[in-house]
N, C-alpha and C positions, 0 to 999 in steps of 0.2 A: 504494500499500500504506500502510496505517495503522500507527502505532507498536503499536497493541494487536495487530494481526495478526502483526506481526515477532515481537512478544513471545511470542505463542502458538506461532508456528512453532519458536521456539527452544526452549521448554519441551517441546513434543511431540517434538523432535528429540533432546532430552537424554534423555526417557524411552524413545524408540525405541532409542538407543544402548545403553542400559542393558539393555533387554530382549533385544536381539539378542546382547549378551555373555552372557547367561544361557541363552537357549533356542536360539540359533543364527538367528534371524530377527526381524524387528519394524520395521526401518527403513521399508521400503516399505510394509508393512501399516498402520502407524500414521500416517506423514507423508503419504503420498499422499492420503488422503481430505481431509485438512486444506488442502492446497495446492489441490486439485481444486475445493473449494467456492467458491474465488475466481477461479481461472484456467482450470478445465476440466480433464479427465483427460489429455487429449494433453500439454498443458504440464506438469502436475504429475508425469506418469511421467519426463519428461526432467529436471525439476528434482531430484526425488528421487534419480535415479540417481547424481548426483554425490556427495551426502553418503553414500549407500549404498556407493559404491565407496571413499570415504575411510574410512568406519568399517571396512570389510572389510579394508583394507590394513593398518590399525593392529591390529586384532584378530588377523589372520593373523600379523603380525610378532612380537606379543606370546606367541602360542601356537605358534610356527613349530616347536618342538622336539616337539610333541604330534600334528602332522599324520600321518594314516595315508596314506602315498603310494600304498599299493596300491588303496585305495578311490578316491583321486583320479584314478587312471589309468583304473580300470574304470568309474567313475561319472561323473567330472568331465568327461572329454573329450566325451562325447555331450551332457552338461548344456550345455557351451559352444556346441556345434553347434546345439542346439535353442533356445538363447537367441538366436543370430544369425538363426536361421529365424523365430522369434517376432517379433524386432525389424523384420525386413524385411516381415512382413505385418501389423505393427502398424497398427491404424486402417483396415485394409482389410477386416477381417472383424468380426463382432459380438462385441466384448469382453465384453459384458454376458452372453451365453450362455456363453461360456467361463468367466466369473467363477462362474456358478452351478454349472457342472459342477466346478470347482475346490472350490467350497465343499462340495459333496456328497462329493468324495474325502477332503478333510481331516475331516470329520466321521467317515467311516469309518475313517480312519487313527487318529483320536483314540480312538475306541472301542476299536479293537484295541490300543492302546497302555495305556489304563487297566486294560483286563481282562488284559493280560499276553500276549495272543495273539501280538502282534507279536514278543515275545522267544522264541516257539517256532517262528519261521519266519525264515530268513536268505536274502535274494535272492541268486541266482546266474545265472550265465549270461546269456541274453538278457533275462531279467526285469531284471536290474541295469541293463544298457543302456537298456531301454525306460523305466525310472523316471528314469534320469538326463536322458535326451533329453526326456521329458515335463515334468520340473520346469523345465528351461531354457526350453522352448518357452512355458510359461504365464508365466514371468519376462519373457520378451521381449514377449509380446503385452499382458499385464494388468498389468506392472510389480511383480508379486509372486512371486518365485521361491522365497522361503525356506520357505513352509509345506509344500509338496509335498516339496522337498528333505529337510527335517527329518522329515517323516513317514517317508520311504524310508529314510533313514540310521538311525533309530530301531530298525530291525529287525536291525541289526548288533551290537547290545549293546556299545557303546563306552562307556567312561568319559566322564564330563562334559567334561574338557578335550579329549580326543582328539576327541569328538563335535563340539563347537563349533569346534575348530581345522579339523577336515576340511571341515565344512559351509561354514565361513567362506572357505577357499581356493577351494572350488568355486564359491561365490557370486562370489569376485573373478574367477575365469575367465570366468563368464557376463557379468559387468559389462565385462570388457575387450572382448568382441565386440559387445555391445549399445549400450554408452555412445556410441561413435563414430558409430552410426547415428542415435541420438536427437539427438545434437549437430548433425549434419549437417541434420536436418529442423527442428530448433527453435533454432538458433543466434541468430536475430534475437529471438526471445522471451526466451531466456535473458539476453542482454545487457542487457535492460532490468529484469531480475530478479536482479541481482547481489548485492544486500544480502540478499535472501532465501537465496540459494544460500550465501553466506558464512556467515550466521548458522546455517543448518540444518548445514553442515559442522561448525562449531565446537560445536554442541549434540550432535551425533552422537559426535563425537571425546570430549567430556567425558563423555558417558554411557557410552561404551565403557570409558573408564578406571575408571569407578566400578563398573559391572556386573561387570568382570573380578574383582574382589575377592570378589564374592559367589559367582561360579561355582566358585572353587577351594575353597569350604568345602561344598560340596553332595555328598551321598552319591549312588551311582548310582541307587538305587531312588527317593529324593525328586526327583532330576533327571528320572528317566523319567516320573513323575507330572505335574511341572510342565510339561514339554514337551508331553505328551499333552494336558493341558487348554488350554494355549496354542494348540495346533493346532486343537482343537475350537471354542475361541471364535473363531478366525480364520474357520474354515469357517461358523459361524453369522453372522459379519459379512458374508461373501460372500453368503450365501443371503439375508439380509434387506436388503441394500443396494438402492438403487434400480436398476430395469432400465434 
């Protein structure tokens, strides 16, 4: 690894941490492609899972009083189960195909959020469980769990702090089951990339501390638009990426 690459990874990690603090996702989406350019997707997903977990733990602790525990139980437990299943089948199915499907789902969700349609529909019953499991599964397989989870949670009409806090703790639950699987498979590769891992964790933590200040000053309406636009951009990223 060159010094320039490590500096780039640290910068992107900082931006990713700040983004995740504002919209509830972004670490995996922004940092994974950067690491994958040099080390491949398999290693990148394992590397990024560690700063993703670190940022989630910090953000969850900061916003712990705002967590909606009812949604965590209804939505989060199935997300964790889906994340474990996705991690177990990781690299055994075609991630590129799933990435395209995820991109299409995110663009649909973003359109619903910008137009306000999502605020007129609140998931309930089996739909809530299905969305939770699906977001976790995609997180386990392609390393990006936040976009679909954020799209699903946006329909609950939560305030910015409650939204990010709840999304964060669900993300930590998914990380808790998928990270051990990644570590077991890529432990040798990760040992040789400890500098990258440490810098990425430090960048995400610093960005999380900065982004949290911005989050608390956002109105619910402005937050909804920001989240929807971010989801749409992520969907376009997935659809236009290499096959």
